[in-house]
N, C-alpha and C positions, 0 to 999 in steps of 0.2 A: 501594561500590555493588554489586559482584559478589557474589552469594550462591550457595551450593551446596545449599541445602535443596530437595529435589524438590517439584515442584508437585503438590498433590492434584488428582485428576480434577475435583472441583467448582470448583477455583480456576483452571482453564485458560481463558484468554480465548477467546471465540468468534471474534473478529476481531482480527488483528494487522496494524498498518500500520507500514511501515519506510521511513525516509528513508536511502537507501544513500549515505552521504557518505564521502569520503576516497580515492576511486580515484586522482585526480590526485596527491595528496600521497603515496600509497603508491608510485606509479610514480616520482615525483621523488626520493624517498628512495633509490631503487634506480638512479637515473640512467637511467631508461627513459622513453620517450615516454608522454604521458598516456593514449593509447589502450590501452597495455599494462595499465594499472590497471583500465580498464573490462573488458578481456578476462579479467583475473584475477578480477574481481568476479563473473563468471558462476558460478564454482565456489562462491562464498559463497551465491549464489542457490539453487543446488542443495542445499547443506547446510541452509539455513534451511527450504526446502520440506520436506525429509525430516524435520526435527525437528518442524515444525508438524503435518505429516500424522500422524506417529506419536504426537503428544501429544494429538490430538483437537481441534486448532484447526480451525475450519470455513472461515475466509476469511483469506487473506494478501494484503494490498495493498502493492505495491512502487512507490515513487516513482522511476521510471526516467529521466524527462526532463521538466523543468518548462517552463512557458511562457516563463520567463525564460532558459532555457539556450540559446535561439537567439542570445543576445548573446555567446556564447563564440566563440573563433577559428573561422573557417569550416572550417579543416582538421580541427579536433577534432569539430565538428558533423557534418561529412561522414563521418568515421570512425565516429562513434557511430551514424549512420543505417545504415551498412554492417553494423556489428556487430548492430544491432537486427534488420535484415533476415535475416542469416544465422542468428541465434539463434532467431528465430521459426520458420524452416523446419526447423531441427535439433531444437529443444526441443519443438515442438508434438507431434511423434511420441512423444517420451519421456513427455510429459504424458498423452497419450492412452493409452499403454500402462499408465500408473499410475492411470487412472480419475480424472484431475484436469481440471477444467473451467477453461479460460482465458477471462478477460474483459479487455478493454482499454478504459480510460476516458480521456477527454480530447478535445481538438479535433483531429480527424484531418485537417482540411482543408489543413493546411500541409505534410503529408507527401507524398512522391512517390506518384503513383498505384500504382506497383508495390508500394510498401511498404503502402499502404492495402489493396491486394488480398491481400497476405500476411497482414495482420491478420485480414481477414474469413475467409480460408481456415483459419487456425489456430483461430479461434473456432468455426467451423462443425465442424471436425474433432473438437473436444473438447466440443461443446455438450451431449451426452447424458451426460457423466460426472458422478458425484455423490459421489465420495469426499471432495472438497476443492475449493475455488475459489481459483484464483490470479488476482489482479486486478493488471494493470499500468497504472500511471498514466503516460501519455505525452503530451507537449504539454499537460500538465494544470496548472491553477492553482486554488486554492480559491476565489478571487474570481471567476474565470471560471465555475466550477461554480455558485455561488450566482446569478450574473447570468443564466446560461442557464436556470436553474430559474425565476427571476422572469419571464423573457421568455416561457417556456412558459405560465405562469399568466396573464400579461397577455393573451396571444393567446386563452386560454380565456374570459377576461372580455370581451374585445373581441367574440368570437363569440357572446356571450350564454349560454355554457354554465356560467359561474360568476358569482357576485356577489363583489365585493371582500371582504365580510364572511365569505365561505366559506373564504378563504385562512387556513389555520392553520399553525403550525410543522410539524405532522405532514404536512400536504398538501405543503408546500414541500419537505420532506425526501424525499418519494417522487419528486419531480421532479429531485433531484440525480442525478449520473451513477452513484452507488452504488445508487440505486433502493431496492428492498425489502430489501437485505442488512442484516444486523445492523450497528449502529454499531461502530467500533473500540473495543475495550476497552483496548488497549495500543498505544502509539506508540513506536517505537524509532528513535533517530537515532544513527548511528555517526560516527566521525571527530572527536569531541571538541567539536562545536558544540552550543550550547544554544538552539536555536530551531526553529520548525516550517516556516519558509520557504514560506508560502502553500500548504501541503499539507492537504487535507481540513479546511478551516477550520471549517465547520459540524459535520462529523461528529466532530471531536475534542473537542467541548465538555466531555465528562466522561471522556475517555480518560486512563489512567495514562501518564505520560511516563517514558521510560527512556533515559538517555544513556550511550553507551559511548565511551571514548577510542580504541577500536580503529578502524583504517581498515577500510572495507567489505571488501576482499579477505581480511582476517584474521578477519572475523566468521563463524566456522564453527559446527560442531555444539555445542561446549561453551559458546561465548558465547551462543548462542541459548537453550540450556537454562538458563543462568544468568539470562537476562532473564525467562524464564517463571517461574523460581523466585522472582525478586524480585517479580514481579506477584502470585504466590500469597501472599506475605508481607504484602501491603498490605490495608488495610481500605477498601473503597469505600463512601462515605457518601451520595453524590448529594444533598447538602444537609442530611442528617439528622445527628443527634449520634451519637457512638460508642455511647452507651447504647441509642438506638433501634435501631441496626443489630444490636447484640448481642441485644437482646430479640426482634427479628424472627427472628434465626437460631435462637433457642431455641424459638420458637413452633411 
């Protein structure tokens, strides 16, 4: 799977989405508590941001905490919330210094008010930055995202601002939490699993999928460059034949 061919500029994905899996198993392998894996994973986040920004990727979406993760042991969830809070306060300044805009998607209502405030502050601090967009999915689920978009449209219909026939896939897409951002071109999952786990269900319809056996804390610069190179080697057809794609490229 891992390739070393460098990605041509025209073959760089505009939007990369990553399911950061394997933190607990990384820690367990080292006889460490699970939260140690999550802390180690922060370095991988920094590495991947660096590679994406230098490669010309416009948007990076990271699956940090799913709506199903609340089912994990309370001690682990609490530690994750503390890590998320401290990382927001610390990393927001670093992102701002590097002209990176931070967005957080997901249902924030279940988070502690202090954490919600930290999210708003980090987004406000980086709102004017335009080098790169880092999007964090927290208490996020793809099914929730589609449902909340449908609810928004239903309210518009109820208010008389829309007719049911006005609702198109394009309109529903703008109501998703990712809004007007480009759809993901590449979805990466680390940790050896081969599923998307309720992540960006609508948005990943035509994304290229890339699976790495590396645990997330070990997914650093070289691994990210390999994933981009693999993406560059693929032909994206979007329902067309190879011949049609090749003819369009020559035109």
